[in-house]
Structures are given as structure tokens and as C-alpha cells.
C-alpha positions in Angstrom: 113.0 265.6 25.0 109.3 266.3 25.2 108.9 267.2 28.8 105.2 267.6 28.7 104.8 264.1 27.2 107.0 262.7 29.9 105.1 264.2 32.7 101.7 263.2 31.3 102.9 259.6 31.0 104.3 259.6 34.6 101.3 261.2 36.3 100.0 258.1 38.0 103.4 257.1 39.3 104.7 260.6 40.0 104.5 260.6 43.8 106.1 257.2 44.2 108.9 258.1 41.7 109.5 261.5 43.2 110.1 260.0 46.7 112.5 257.4 45.1 114.6 259.9 43.2 114.1 263.2 45.0 116.1 263.2 48.2 114.5 264.9 51.2 111.3 265.2 49.1 108.7 265.4 51.9 111.1 267.2 54.2 111.8 269.9 51.7 108.1 270.5 50.8 107.3 270.8 54.5 110.2 273.4 54.9 108.6 275.4 52.1 105.2 275.3 53.8 106.9 276.4 57.1 108.3 279.4 55.3 104.9 280.7 54.4 103.5 283.5 56.6 100.2 284.9 55.4 97.1 286.2 57.2 94.0 284.7 55.6 91.7 286.2 58.3 92.3 289.8 57.1 91.8 289.3 53.4 90.9 286.8 50.7 94.3 285.4 49.8 95.1 284.1 46.3 97.9 281.5 46.0 99.3 280.2 42.7 101.3 277.0 42.6 103.4 277.1 39.4 104.3 273.7 38.0 101.9 272.2 40.5 102.1 268.6 39.1 99.7 266.4 41.0 99.1 269.0 43.7 101.2 267.6 46.5 102.5 271.0 47.6 99.2 272.7 46.9 97.3 270.3 49.3 100.0 270.7 52.0 99.5 274.5 51.9 95.7 274.2 51.7 95.7 272.2 54.9 97.5 275.2 56.6 95.5 277.9 54.8 92.1 276.3 54.0 90.4 279.7 53.4 92.7 280.7 50.6 91.9 280.6 46.9 94.3 278.3 45.0 95.2 278.1 41.4 97.3 275.2 40.2 99.2 275.7 37.0 100.8 273.0 34.9 101.2 272.1 31.3 100.6 268.3 31.9 96.8 267.6 31.7 97.2 264.2 33.5 99.0 265.8 36.4 96.3 268.5 36.8 93.5 265.9 36.8 95.1 264.3 39.9 95.6 267.7 41.5 91.9 268.5 40.9 90.8 265.4 42.8 93.3 266.0 45.6 92.0 269.6 46.0 88.3 268.9 45.7 87.6 270.1 49.3 89.3 273.5 48.7 88.8 276.5 46.5 90.9 275.4 43.6 91.2 276.1 39.9 93.3 274.0 37.6 94.9 275.9 34.7 96.6 274.0 31.9 99.2 276.5 31.0 102.9 276.9 30.5 104.6 279.4 32.9 106.5 280.6 29.8 103.2 281.8 28.2 103.1 285.4 29.2 99.6 286.2 27.9 98.1 283.2 29.7 100.0 284.0 32.9 98.7 287.6 32.9 95.1 286.3 32.3 95.3 284.5 35.7 95.1 287.8 37.6 97.2 288.8 40.6 98.3 286.7 43.5 99.4 287.3 47.1 101.7 284.3 47.0 103.3 282.2 44.3 104.9 278.9 45.0 107.0 276.5 42.9 108.5 273.1 43.7 110.7 271.0 41.5 109.6 272.7 38.4 111.8 275.6 37.2 114.8 273.4 36.7 112.9 271.6 33.9 113.1 274.8 31.9 116.2 274.8 29.6 118.2 277.9 29.1 118.7 281.0 31.2 116.7 283.1 28.7 113.7 280.8 29.0 114.0 280.7 32.8 114.1 284.5 32.9 110.8 284.6 31.0 109.3 282.3 33.5 110.6 284.4 36.5 109.4 287.6 34.8 105.9 286.2 34.4 105.9 285.1 38.0 106.9 288.6 39.1 104.1 290.2 36.9 101.5 287.8 38.4 102.2 289.0 42.0 100.3 291.7 43.7 102.4 294.6 45.1 104.4 293.3 48.1 103.6 289.8 47.0 105.9 286.9 47.7 107.5 284.1 45.6 108.9 281.0 47.3 110.7 278.4 45.2 112.0 275.0 46.1 114.3 273.4 43.5 117.5 271.6 42.7 120.6 273.6 42.5 123.8 273.2 40.4 127.2 273.1 42.1 129.1 276.4 42.1 132.2 274.7 40.7 133.4 271.3 39.4 134.2 270.1 42.9 130.7 270.8 44.2 129.1 269.4 41.0 131.0 266.2 41.4 130.0 266.0 45.1 126.3 266.5 44.3 126.4 263.8 41.5 128.0 261.3 43.9 125.6 262.1 46.7 122.7 261.6 44.3 124.1 258.4 42.9 124.4 256.9 46.4 120.9 258.0 47.2 119.5 256.3 44.2 121.4 253.1 45.0 119.2 252.7 48.1 116.2 252.0 45.8 117.7 251.0 42.5 120.4 248.6 41.3 123.5 249.9 39.5 122.1 249.7 36.0 118.9 251.4 37.0 120.8 254.1 38.8 123.0 254.8 35.8 119.8 255.1 33.6 118.2 257.5 36.0 121.3 259.7 36.2 121.5 259.8 32.4 117.8 260.5 32.0 117.8 263.3 34.6 120.9 264.8 33.1 119.0 265.2 29.8 115.7 266.3 31.4 116.9 268.7 34.1 118.9 272.0 34.0 119.3 273.4 37.5 121.1 276.7 38.1 123.5 277.6 40.8 122.2 279.6 43.8 124.0 282.6 42.5 122.3 282.4 39.1 118.9 281.9 40.7 119.4 285.1 42.6 120.5 286.8 39.4 117.3 285.7 37.6 115.2 287.1 40.5 117.1 290.4 40.5 116.7 290.7 36.7 112.9 290.3 37.2 113.0 293.3 39.7 112.3 291.4 42.9 113.3 293.9 45.6 114.5 291.4 48.1 115.7 287.8 47.9 117.1 285.3 50.4 118.1 281.7 50.8 115.9 280.3 53.6 116.8 276.6 53.5 119.4 274.3 51.8 120.2 270.6 52.2 122.7 269.2 49.8 121.5 270.1 46.2 118.0 271.3 47.3 117.3 274.9 48.2 114.4 277.1 49.0 114.6 280.8 48.0 112.2 283.5 49.0 111.7 286.7 47.0 109.4 289.7 47.6 108.0 292.1 45.0 
């Protein structure tokens, strides 16, 4: 599956679709924003939003920290175009780049805070995810922080089945049975979430010195890591 092509095609409908298929979408984004604690009065703060999409999270954070300098990174040009419009009243730079591209990531400079929402699970394979997390670590300033919101995989067959059924019932609030079945099939091909334990392992392998789970609701989780 060409993930970049998919997201470029879905850019205009991304927000509507996200709220229809991502349970607790707005609530989870707000929880991520609530987890941020930076002082923009003492220094010029740089914030990177990895896999920023149309800039929904970027704008939420900008409203809380309007003096910060923001960079939105995504490999889907159509998504970034919407993000640029959304962030026109803030200091914002859109970068069309893949988080797996180490050279381009290093060229962005260093950041006080790096965020990611609903993005890392689209990377297939632990080895590829590790490259992404390593690049995020390298892009942080000393004592910088990474906060990620994403889907998680069940720790065993029982929890995986529970998550699948919960998701199915959520989709049925918006879609009929046939559409729900199609969504489940599509997302099973497109997404590859990790267990919470594997997420912590990826962060540890990248040399983050401290990590913690700060929020979880069903199969969504927010993890905080410090360099």
C-alpha cells in the first residue's frame, strides 16, 4: 500500500474521517496538549510536530504556546498545504520530509519538544520504527522531550480481540456493517501499532533516559520520553 498516496488523496476529508474512525480523537489530542509543560517566556522554544498531517495538533499547541517556533513535518504535500493555512498566524515552517530520512531530519536542527499523533503506527516493521525514533531522539536538544499519541496493540490475543471488537462497535455508530468491515480490513493493511511494551523498548533503544505512560483509553495511549 502506498501510504503517501493515500494520505494525499484523503487530505481534504482527513479531519472528518479521523473523527469518524478514531475513537476519542479530540479528547486524546487535548490530553497530549495538557501534558506539555514548557516555558516560552525564558527562551525561544522550537517545537516539531512529526507526521503533522493537516496541522490539527500543531494548531492546538500553538494556541497554548503562541510564541513558540513550529515546524510541521509530513511526507504528504496535500496535508502540509492545509497545515500551512491553519498555521498562518503563527511562526510555522512546513517540511515535506519522511521521519525515516535521517539526513533531512538532522537538517531541521534541534528542538525543545517533539510531538507526534496518529503517525508512527503507519510505519511498518520494528526496524523502520526504530529508525524513526532514533531520528526523533537525534533532533532533540539535551533534556528535550518527546510526547507521542498513538494506537497500541493488545499485549495478548485476548486484549487484541477486545480492542478489535471495541473498534468495530465504535465504527458501527457511523457506518453500516459492510462499510465497517471495509474499514477494518483497510486499517488492518495500513496500520501496524505496537504494544505499549514494544513502544517503551523502541524508546529505550534510542537512548531516551526516562519514559512513562501518561494517558491511556482503550487502544489509545500517550507516552512521554525525555532525552
